[in-house]
N, C-alpha and C positions, 0 to 999 in steps of 0.2 A: 504494499500499500504506500502510495506517495505521501509526502509531507502535508500538503494542503488539506486532504480529507481528514487526516488525524487532527490537524489543528482546528478545523471547523467543528468536528465532533466535540473536541475538548471545550471550545469556546461555548457551544451549545449547552453542554452539561454545566459549565460554570454559570452561564446566564440563568439556567433553570434553578440551580441552587440559590443564587443571589436573589431571584424572584421569590422563591419560596421563603427565604429568610426575611426578605423585605415585607412580605405579606404578613407573616407571623409576627416578626419583630416590630412592625409598625405600631403595635399596641403598647410596646414597652420603650421603644426608641422614637423620639419625636422628630425624626429626620424630615426636614422641610419646615420646621417651626423653631429654628435655632435663633439665638440672639445674633443680630447682625443682618438677618434677612429683612428685606424692605417690604413693608405693607402700608399701603395708602388707601384709606377708605373715604369716599365722598358720597354724596346723596345717592347717586345712581350708578356709580362705577367703583370697582375695586381693582388695584394694581398690586400685584405681588411678584417680587423679584427675589428668588432664594440665593443671594450672593454668598452667604456663609456655607450653606449646604453645597453649593457648586465648588467652592474652594475645598472643602473636606473630601468631596467625591473625587475631585481631581488629584489631590495628594494621595488618596488611597489607590486610585488606579495607576498613578505614576510609580508608586512603590511596587505594585504587583507586576507591572510591565518591566520594571528595573530588575526584579528578582527573576522573572522568567528569562529575561535576556542574559542575566548573569550566570545562570546555572544551565544554560542551553548549550 
């Protein structure tokens, strides 16, 4: 089997695991409602920009990809 199908299968399994953990852990971890996220409410509109959540997800993904590249 070549490298690309193995990588796609691994990525799919990782995404399924992350999705399940996010679904179950959403009750306990308030990811998306962190201090630093911007929330503006007006009379008829709401603007939400999860800046701190985006930074945390970016750091975690960077570490994961660094580790995958390091041990490959």
